[in-house]
Each structure stands twice: as C-alpha cells, then as structure tokens.
C-alpha positions in Angstrom: -0.1 0.2 0.1 1.4 3.3 -1.0 -0.1 7.0 -0.4 -2.0 7.9 -3.6 0.3 10.6 -4.6 3.5 8.1 -4.2 3.3 5.4 -6.8 5.5 2.5 -6.1 8.8 3.0 -7.8 11.4 0.7 -5.8 10.8 -2.9 -4.8 12.3 -3.9 -1.3 11.9 -7.4 -0.5 12.6 -9.1 2.6 13.3 -12.8 3.0 12.6 -14.4 6.5 11.1 -13.0 9.6 14.1 -13.2 11.9 14.9 -10.8 14.8 16.4 -8.3 12.5 13.6 -8.2 10.1 11.0 -8.1 12.8 12.6 -4.9 14.0 13.4 -3.4 10.5 9.5 -4.0 9.5 8.5 -2.2 12.6 10.6 0.9 12.0 9.3 0.8 8.5 5.6 1.1 9.9 6.8 4.0 12.1 8.8 5.7 9.4 7.5 4.6 5.8 9.4 5.7 2.7 7.1 7.0 -0.2 7.4 5.1 -3.4 8.9 1.9 -1.9 6.8 -1.3 -2.2 7.7 -3.6 0.7 7.5 -7.4 0.4 8.0 -9.8 3.3 8.6 -13.7 2.0 8.3 -16.2 4.8 7.3 -19.6 5.3 5.9 -19.1 8.8 3.2 -16.7 9.9 4.6 -16.5 13.6 8.4 -16.0 14.3 10.0 -17.5 17.5 11.9 -15.3 19.7 15.1 -17.3 20.8 15.5 -15.5 24.1 12.3 -17.1 25.2 12.3 -20.3 23.6 13.7 -22.3 26.2 11.3 -21.2 28.7 8.5 -22.1 26.2 10.1 -25.7 26.0 9.9 -25.6 30.1 6.2 -24.5 30.1 7.2 -21.0 31.6 5.6 -19.2 28.6 2.8 -19.8 26.1 3.1 -20.0 22.3 1.9 -16.3 21.9 4.1 -15.0 24.6 7.0 -16.3 22.5 6.2 -15.8 18.8 6.1 -12.5 16.7 3.0 -12.2 14.7 4.7 -11.6 11.4 1.3 -11.1 9.4 0.3 -8.3 11.8 3.5 -6.9 11.8 3.4 -6.8 7.8 0.1 -5.0 7.9 1.5 -2.6 10.3 4.6 -1.6 8.1 2.2 -1.9 4.9 4.2 -4.8 3.5 2.9 -7.4 1.1 2.9 -10.6 3.1 3.8 -13.7 1.0 3.6 -17.0 2.9 6.1 -19.2 1.2 9.7 -20.6 1.2 12.5 -18.9 -0.8 14.6 -21.9 -2.5 17.0 -19.6 -4.8 18.0 -16.3 -6.3 18.2 -15.2 -9.9 20.8 -12.7 -9.5 21.0 -11.7 -13.4 17.3 -10.6 -13.0 17.0 -9.6 -9.5 14.3 -12.2 -8.7 13.6 -14.5 -5.6 12.8 -18.3 -6.6 9.8 -19.6 -4.2 8.7 -23.0 -3.8 4.9 -22.3 -4.5 4.5 -19.0 -6.4 6.2 -17.2 -9.3 9.4 -15.4 -9.0 9.2 -12.2 -6.8 11.4 -9.0 -8.5 13.5 -6.9 -6.2 15.4 -3.7 -6.7 16.9 -4.0 -3.3 16.8 -7.4 -1.2 17.4 -8.4 2.6 17.9 -11.8 3.8 17.3 -13.0 7.6 16.5 -16.5 7.4 18.6 -17.8 10.5 20.4 -21.2 10.4 19.8 -25.0 11.0 22.2 -27.4 12.8 24.4 -29.2 10.4 23.1 -32.8 9.9 24.0 -33.9 6.5 27.5 -35.1 7.1 26.2 -37.7 9.8 24.3 -40.9 8.4 20.9 -40.9 9.8 21.1 -37.5 11.4 18.6 -36.0 8.6 16.2 -38.7 8.7 16.0 -39.7 12.5 17.1 -36.6 14.7 15.2 -33.8 15.6 16.9 -30.4 14.5 16.6 -27.5 16.9 16.0 -25.4 14.1 13.9 -24.5 12.1 11.9 -23.7 15.4 8.5 -24.7 14.2 9.3 -28.0 13.0 11.2 -28.5 16.4 8.3 -27.4 18.4 5.8 -29.7 16.6 8.4 -32.7 17.5 8.8 -31.6 21.0 5.0 -31.1 21.7 4.3 -34.7 20.4 6.9 -35.8 22.9 5.1 -34.0 25.7 1.8 -35.3 24.7 3.4 -38.9 24.6 4.6 -38.7 28.1 1.3 -36.9 29.3 -0.6 -39.9 27.9 1.6 -42.8 29.0 3.4 -41.4 32.0 4.4 -45.1 33.0 6.4 -45.6 30.1 10.2 -45.0 30.4 11.6 -42.3 28.0 15.0 -41.5 27.0 16.3 -38.5 25.2 19.5 -37.8 23.8 20.7 -34.2 22.8 23.7 -33.9 20.4 25.6 -30.7 21.1 27.0 -29.4 24.5 26.9 -25.7 23.6 24.8 -23.2 25.5 21.9 -24.1 23.4 22.1 -27.7 24.1 22.7 -27.6 27.6 19.9 -25.2 28.2 17.8 -27.3 26.1 18.2 -30.3 28.1 17.7 -28.8 31.5 14.2 -27.2 30.2 13.1 -30.4 28.6 13.7 -32.0 31.9 12.0 -29.3 33.7 9.0 -29.7 31.6 8.7 -33.7 31.6 9.4 -33.8 35.3 6.6 -31.7 35.8 4.3 -33.8 33.5 5.5 -36.7 35.6 4.8 -35.2 38.8 1.2 -34.5 37.9 0.8 -38.1 37.0 2.4 -39.0 40.0 4.9 -41.0 38.2 8.8 -41.5 39.2 11.1 -38.9 37.8 13.4 -41.9 37.0 11.0 -42.8 33.9 13.1 -40.1 32.3 16.6 -40.3 31.2 18.4 -37.4 29.4 22.0 -37.8 27.7 24.1 -35.0 26.3 26.6 -36.1 23.6 29.2 -33.6 23.0 32.5 -33.8 21.0 34.4 -31.3 23.1 36.4 -31.9 26.2 34.3 -29.1 28.0 30.8 -27.8 27.7 29.9 -24.4 26.2 33.2 -23.5 24.1 33.5 -19.7 24.1 32.2 -19.1 27.7 34.3 -18.9 30.9 35.7 -21.9 32.7 33.5 -21.2 35.6 30.4 -21.1 33.4 31.3 -24.6 31.9 32.0 -26.3 35.0 29.0 -24.7 37.0 26.6 -26.0 34.3 28.8 -29.3 34.3 28.0 -29.7 37.9 24.0 -28.5 37.5 23.8 -31.4 34.8 25.3 -33.8 37.3 23.1 -32.9 40.1 20.2 -33.2 38.2 20.9 -36.7 36.7 21.6 -35.7 33.2 24.3 -38.1 31.7 27.0 -36.3 30.0 29.1 -38.0 27.4 32.2 -35.6 26.5 34.6 -36.1 23.9 32.2 -38.3 21.9 31.8 -37.8 18.2 28.5 -39.1 16.9 29.0 -41.1 13.5 25.5 -42.5 12.9 21.9 -42.0 14.3 19.4 -44.7 14.1 15.8 -44.5 15.2 16.4 -46.0 18.6 20.1 -45.2 19.4 23.1 -42.9 18.6 26.4 -44.4 17.8 29.8 -42.7 18.5 33.2 -43.0 17.0 34.6 -44.6 20.1 32.1 -47.4 20.1 29.7 -45.7 22.8 26.1 -46.6 21.8 23.2 -44.5 23.5 20.0 -45.8 23.1 17.1 -43.5 23.2 13.4 -42.9 22.1 14.2 -39.4 20.6 17.5 -37.7 19.2 17.7 -33.8 19.1 20.5 -32.2 17.2 21.7 -29.0 18.5 25.2 -28.6 16.8 27.0 -25.9 15.1 24.9 -23.8 12.7 24.9 -24.5 8.8 23.5 -22.4 5.9 20.9 -23.7 3.3 22.7 -24.8 0.1 20.5 -22.5 -2.2 22.5 -19.3 -0.7 25.9 -20.4 -2.1 24.4 -21.8 -5.3 22.8 -18.6 -6.1 26.3 -17.1 -6.9 26.3 -14.5 -4.0 29.7 -14.5 -2.0 29.6 -16.6 1.2 32.1 -17.6 3.9 33.5 -21.5 3.8 30.3 -22.5 5.8 27.9 -20.9 2.9 26.8 -17.9 5.1 26.3 -14.7 3.2 29.7 -12.6 3.8 28.6 -8.9 4.4 30.5 -5.7 4.9 30.2 -3.3 7.9 27.3 -1.9 6.2 25.3 -5.4 6.2 25.7 -5.3 2.4 26.7 -8.4 0.4 30.5 -7.9 -0.4 29.5 -9.1 -4.1 26.0 -7.7 -4.3 25.9 -4.2 -2.7 22.0 -4.2 -3.4 21.3 -7.3 -1.4 21.7 -7.1 2.7 21.9 -9.9 5.1 21.5 -10.1 9.0 21.3 -12.5 11.7 22.4 -16.1 11.6 22.6 -16.0 7.7 25.2 -13.5 7.7 28.9 -13.5 8.6 30.4 -10.2 9.0 33.9 -9.7 7.0 35.7 -7.9 9.4 34.1 -9.3 12.9 34.2 -13.0 13.9 31.0 -13.4 16.3 29.0 -16.4 17.1 25.8 -17.1 15.6 23.8 -15.6 18.5 20.2 -13.9 18.7 21.6 -11.0 20.6 23.7 -9.7 17.2 20.5 -10.1 15.3 18.6 -7.9 17.6 21.3 -5.5 17.7 21.6 -5.5 13.7 17.7 -4.6 13.3 18.2 -0.9 13.5 21.3 -0.5 11.6 19.9 -2.7 8.8 16.5 -0.6 8.6 18.7 2.7 8.5 21.0 1.3 5.7 18.0 0.1 3.8 16.6 3.5 3.8 19.7 5.2 3.0 20.7 3.1 0.0 16.9 3.7 -1.4 17.4 7.5 -0.7 20.9 7.7 -2.3 22.6 8.4 1.1 25.8 7.2 2.4 25.5 4.1 4.7 26.5 3.7 8.0 28.9 1.0 9.6 27.6 -1.2 12.2 30.3 -2.6 14.5 29.2 -5.3 16.8 30.2 -5.4 20.4 33.2 -7.6 21.4 31.8 -9.1 24.4 28.3 -9.6 24.9 26.0 -11.1 27.7 24.4 -14.7 27.8 21.7 -15.2 30.3 21.3 -19.2 30.3 18.2 -20.4 31.9 18.5 -23.7 34.2 15.0 -24.6 33.9 14.0 -23.7 37.4 13.6 -19.9 37.1 17.3 -19.3 38.0 19.9 -18.2 35.3 23.5 -18.0 34.7 25.1 -14.9 33.6 28.1 -15.2 31.1 30.1 -12.3 29.9 33.8 -12.7 28.8 35.6 -14.5 31.3 32.9 -13.6 34.1 29.9 -15.5 35.3 27.6 -15.6 38.2 24.2 -17.4 39.0 21.2 -16.0 40.8 17.2 -16.4 40.5 17.4 -12.5 40.4 19.1 -13.0 36.8 16.1 -15.2 35.6 13.7 -12.4 36.6 15.9 -9.9 34.9 16.1 -12.0 31.9 12.4 -12.6 32.1 11.8 -8.6 32.2 14.3 -8.1 29.1 12.4 -10.9 27.2 8.9 -9.7 27.7 10.1 -5.9 27.1 11.5 -7.1 23.7 8.1 -8.9 22.6 6.1 -6.0 23.7 7.7 -4.0 21.0 5.6 -6.1 18.6 2.5 -6.3 20.4 2.0 -2.8 21.4 2.6 -1.3 17.7 2.8 2.7 17.7 1.2 4.9 15.2 2.6 5.5 11.9 4.3 8.7 11.0 1.9 11.0 8.9 3.0 12.4 5.8 2.5 16.3 5.5 
C-alpha cells in the first residue's frame, strides 16, 4: 500500500522473519518511505523469539508470548505478506525463486532466515534426529514428546541431545523441567525420564568462561542428566546414537543442537559466502559481492568481525539494517555497524534461575532469571504494542 500521490517505484523484498527483519519492519511502519513497495517472504506466520524459546519448552511461556505475529507486523509496515519458502535467487534478473509461487522481483533485497544445525554429514541424522532449527518443526516434535509422556507417563523415555553448547545444555535442562512436571502431575517416578548429552568437546560451552562451563556441568550432574564428553556421533538410528569410540546411547528421541549451517541455495545463487555457506557482508550489512543485497542475523557473516551465531547480534542489527536500507534507497551514504566484542548471555537452568556469562565472568542467581524475563517480555511488547505511523504532511 502506498499513498495515492506516491506510486511504487522501488521494490524492497525481505526474505525471512528473523529478529533483524522484525525490528526493521516495525521501524518501516513507524517511518515509511514513499514510493517503496515492501514485501515480506516467509514460510511461517509466527516467528519464534530465541530468548524465550527455552522457557517455552519448559512450559513457563505460551506460544503467543514467545512468537512474533509476522502477518500483523506486515500489515503495520504496509508490507505485502507472502507465505512461501525462498529456494533460490536469480541474481541476473533480480528475482527471488519461491517454492510455490512465481518469482518475486526486487530492486533491493534483505535476507534474515536464520540457520539450521548441520546434519548432512552424519548418516541418519537428517532422517532420525530432530533439529533444534527451524524452530516450528522442532516445537511440533517437542509437543508430540510432551503429549506422549502425558498420555503414557508410566512408559520410560530416553532423550539424547547432540551438542554441548549453550543451546544444547539449556535445552536439556528445560526439557527435563517440563517432563518432570508432567511426571509429577501423574504421580509417576522421575526416574522414568533419562536425558543424555553427547558432546564432541572436552568441555561444555566452548567460548564461555571456565566457571560457567564447570558450573553448568555440575548442575547437569546434580539433576541426573548423563553427560558424554569427547564423543563424536558417527551415525543416528531410530532408537540409538552411535559414536566413533564405540559408545552406543539408546534413546527414544534424538535432538540435534550442533553448530549452525546455511541452506545450500544461498551459495548456489552465486552470492559471496564464507566457507560454511553464510552470506559474507560488509560493515554496512551489504553483501560483499552484490551491494544491493543485505543480510543479517545467523545467515550473515561479517567480513571484518568474527562473532558467534547468537540472537543478541540479530537483535542489535535490526536498527542499523533498517537505516541502511532506507539510506541506499534514498541515495545516501551508508553507516557502518560495529558489533560489540563481548556480549552477555543469560542461560536459563529450567528452574527459574539463570547463569550470566560475560567474557571471563560468570554468576548465578534467581534474580538473573527475573531480569532475563523482564528483558524478554519488554522485547516482545515492542511487537504487540505497535505505535501509530508517521503521517505525511
């Protein structure tokens, strides 16, 4: 939708409803550009907020509390909403190739589609393991697990989580919290549930301080979660995980929470990527090879800054992305975005307590959970309490 006296002259297309795009869409709604036709292509109507996802798994938050309504946000920003999955780019003709509709033309493009755990190199992982991302498919699988335990709480259940980073550890603790509550409600033994973490490293949470790693390892031990360190998974079967050492972990469900990977169509399109297939971008969040294309969040790798694939960076990139999209359309000089070197991680432990990790520091407290809860709810309120748009004179 455009004001009658400003016919659309520029097509700006956003692929994906990640954190950066959600923020950018809200800002476009507050400050629209006359003459710009905005289009959002996304395969989901509700985007999960990563900061609250573990709490949702634990049952602390509802679906609506943890998901951004992208259709509503698109209406607010006057963007065309296309529910579809992007599967390629035609960079000669500037078109997005979609799975179920004709190609979508663009003058400028931004990509924020997140990442998925790498499973292709491990036999059976794609078929039998449940990847932590994309989140909608993960939550469908998790809800089936909760339903199965609820319907048959006497049946023993074993879960294996592959990956001992912050995501895998936090997932294990919050899964246990949810299923323990189900078993308690059914007055069944908590011993009916067994959770394993299989991790290739010698320590948990690479990139965090030694105190944080050791404290979480102690919490896992105290709660009876079985930890298998320095074990590399070589095959996944429907009822077990097999490791290079010969270790076999029998389980009913395997969840895959390893390092991130990018969809193959990104690299196949011809856009410049890093060695893992993520879009390589300048400090302005522009593609190094195609300056009319931007990328943010997990799918982007900044050329001059090595940072982990963490939601905090996607959130921080939202406003700079919006500003540079507006600037390039208006013919103005773009601004550099410099990510912070250190960032605060708040890791929920499934009992409404959290561990804070910042550089070489770490500490633990229920107050940290309350602080995290406040931060997360405030972030989500930005998309439920949408302000009035700027009026054109």
